[in-house]
Every structure is written in structure tokens, then in C-alpha cells.
N, C-alpha and C positions, 0 to 999 in steps of 0.2 A: 503493499500500500504507500502510495508515494508521497509524500510531502515536504515542500522546500522549508523549511524552519529559520527565522532570523529573527532577531532581538533589535528592539531601538528604544534609545531614549525619549523620552519626551522634554523639548528642550523650551526656553524660553521664546524662541523664533517659531514655534509650532502651534501657541496658543493665543486665543482671543484676546478680549479686554476681561473675561470672565475667569481667565488661566483655563479657559477648555479646549481641548485639542480643534484647531480650524477643521473643516470638510476638506479642505484644499490640502492640510497636511497628511490628513489621514491617508488622502487616494494618494498622495506621494509615498507614504510609506508602503502602502499597499503594491503600486506599481514598480518600487524599487524592488520589493519580493518577486514579483511577476518577472521582471527582466533576469534576476538571479536565476529563478527557476528556468526559464527558457533559456539561459545560458547555459544549465547544469544538463540538460536536458537536449542539446542541439539545434535547438532553432531562436537563439537570441541573434543579437544585431549584429554580431559579428559573423553568425553564422549567412542570415537573408540578406543582408546587405550588397554582397556581393553580386548577388543573383537579382541586384535591382527592385528587391521586395523588403515592403516595411509592414510590419502591423500597425493597425490604427484600432482605438478603442472606439465601439459606438455606441454602448450603454452601461450604464453602472444602474446597479441597486444594492445600497446599503442598508444595514441594519444597525442602529445603537442600541445597546440595552440599558445604556446608562451613561452619563458623559465621561470623556476621558480626560484628566488633568496632568497639568503640568509635574513635571518629575517622576510621572509614574513610568513602569518601563513595561514595553510592548514586546508581545511575542505571536508573529505572523506566521500564519501556517498558509500554504497556498498550492493549488495543486490544477492542471489542466484537463478538461475533460475530451474525448476523443474529437478531433476535427470533424464539423458537419461539412456542407460541401459549400458552402459560403460562409461561414463562421466557425468561431473558435472560443468554448466558455472556459473561463478560467473563475474559481471558488477562492473564497476567504475564510478563514477564521482570526480571529485578533482574541488573545487572551492579555489579562493582566494577573501576573502569577497564576494561579489554577483558575481562575473565575474567566467566562467568557464574555470578553466586552461587546464584541461586535463581530456581525456577518457580514458576508456580502459575495456578490456574483456579478462577472462581468460578459461581454459579447465583445468579440476583437474581430475584424476583417483583414485579409491582406490585401494590399494596393501595390500596383506598379508604380514605382517611385517616379519615372519619367513622367507619367501621362495622369495620376493618382486616380486610374482607373481601378475599380474593384476586382480582383483576382479569384478565382476559384482557390481553396486550401490545396487542392490536388498541385497546384503549381509547385509547392514544396512538399506536400506530404504525400503523394503519389504511392511512394512505394512503403510507409511510413511502417516500421515493426516494434514502435515503442507499444509499450502496455499501459493504460490508463485506468484510474480509479472511475469507477461507475455511481460514486454518490456525490450529492450536493451537498453544498455548505448550507443551503437553505432552499427550499422548495419554492421558485420564482421564476416566472415565465411570462408573467403580462407586461412585454416590452413594450407595446403600444400607450404611447400619449397622446391626447387627441390634442390637437390646435387649440390655441387659447383663443376663446373668441372676444377679441377686446381687449379689456383689462386696462389700468391704469400706467401710464408710465411713469417708472418710478428712478431710474439710472440711465446713462450713458456713459460708454466707454470706447475710446480712439484705442484701437489695435495696435502697439507701437513694439520696438525692438524686444522690451524686457518681456513682453506676453511671448514669443517666437519659439519656438525646440527646433530640433536638426529636420524636421520636416519642413521648415518654413513655412508655419500657420500657429495661430494661436494654441497654447500646450493646453489637452483638456483640463487639465487641474486649473488653470486660470479661470475657467468659466464658472466655477463655485465659488471664487473668490468675487468675481462679477456679478454674479447674481444675489449672493448673500450683501453686498453693497446697494441692492435694490430696498434692504431693511435699515431702519433706525436703529441707532443705540437703545431707545426705549423701548421699540420692539421687539428686541432680542434679549434684553438684559434677563428677564423671568422666565427664560426658554430654552429649551437644548432640543437637538435632532433626537427624533425619535427614529423614523427613516426619512431616505431622498433616493428619488430615480432621477436619473440624468438621461437623454436621448440627445446624439449629437448628428444634428441634420446635414450641416454642411459647413466646411473648415473656413474660418475667419483670417484672412491675409491682413498684411501691414497697411495702416493708413484706412483703416475698414472703421466705420462708426457703427457698432455695437448699441443699439437701444434698446432695454431691458422692460418689459412688461409683467404686471403682477395681478393677480386675481388672488381673493382670498376668500376661505369659507372655514371659518373656526380656528381651528389650529393647522390647519391645511393649506396650503399654497401653491400655487401653478405660476410657474415665470415662462416666460419667450424671450429669446434673444433676437433680436431681426436688424437686418443690413438695409436700408430701405425698402423697409415693410417685409423681406423674404427671411422666413424665420432659418436660425441656423443653430439654434440652441432650447432644450425644453427642461426646466428643472420643475419634478414635484417634491416638497418636501413637508412633511408631516412634523410637529413640534409637540415636546412634552412640556408640561409647566415645571420649573424648577424652587 
């Protein structure tokens, strides 16, 4: 039963004004583990880059059983599921000591790095002889997020150099910060994330203005980032009171 297991210290720069782990920091930790696991299994960045192939994440679903605090020591377990025709799923469990504090599942696609067109997973995994786990960290398959009908504009962000990654687009973790900037300190002060779902629709490039719209229903919010009216990212978040 394969698991990649890595340990992380929650640093001052990883937390928000409540000393709670920011969503973008949690995603960064999970993706570090995902990359280490892919390296370990032979389909990491150095393995696929020479073939002009890249992995991009298209969906996240995360549940936090409680808020994660400054100076906690986390252990992340991750493993991939067997590649499907056009997507690869990766699972995550997050522990603080022996306590499971979060779980997540993610969906990744392969792209041609020259055209950024989607590729079938057979572009790399055609003769795959690896053994994969057949269990999920969480039973979640509701990947579709409906478009936001209207909503109120809450924030806008010009995509700049600091948002870029080596695929020359806004890094997926940056959208978490951008969308949470659509809330005020007062709105977030008494709440923490219970679960969050993110769907990446189309990449944002340098110089584009991403406008964030939001609709609230009780402790849940749906956000949509748009460039010139075109949806680029959707985030559904449910909060718990603290």
C-alpha cells in the first residue's frame, strides 16, 4: 500500500491574522508532497518535462476537521489513483500527531507544454506497470460547480510576475489568496474553513485583470473569478463558526 509521507512545520509566513493556516499554504504543502510522490514514482517534473508534457491541476476538494494553527507539525500522506483516460486523481490525508485534521482529493490533467492542449494520460502512461492504491482519502465525486449567476463584485487583481509559475500562468495556489481577498477581516474573524472546492476553468496570464464576484448563502459562499466577463475559476467554500 503506497503512501508518500512528509513532515512540515507551520511557519509564521504560512498563517493568517488568526494564526490559522491559510488555504493557499495548505495547498502548497499538499502540492509539495504531490510533486515528491510523482518524483518517487517516476512521473515527476524531471521525467515528463523532456517530453514536453506537464501536469496541471483542474479541481480541488478539501475538508478541514478543525483549523490548523501556527507552529503545528503536520504529516501529509499522499498517493495517486490509477490514471483514467483524461485525468489522474490524487488523494491526501493530513495529520497533526495522531489526529487527522484534513483530507483532500484532487484531479490533474496532462497538457502539451507547447500548445497547452489537453493530452490523454496514455501520452505518458501507455505501458504503465505501476501498482496503485484503490482507496480514496474521501468519497467525493461532485466535481461540477455551477456558474455563479450574477453575484456582487468584491475584489479585483491584476495578474503580475509574482503570480506566475514555470508554466507561465497564474499558479493555482494564488487563486485561493485572490478569492479570500474578496472577504473582509470582519467577515473572516469568527469563521474558519470547513470545506472548499475549486474548479480551474482557464489559465490567467500576465497583465490580465481578474475580477472576483461572490454570492453568500448562510455560512457558504460561491465565488467566481472572471476576465472580461469570462469565468476563469470558481470556488465554493463552507465556513464553521469559531
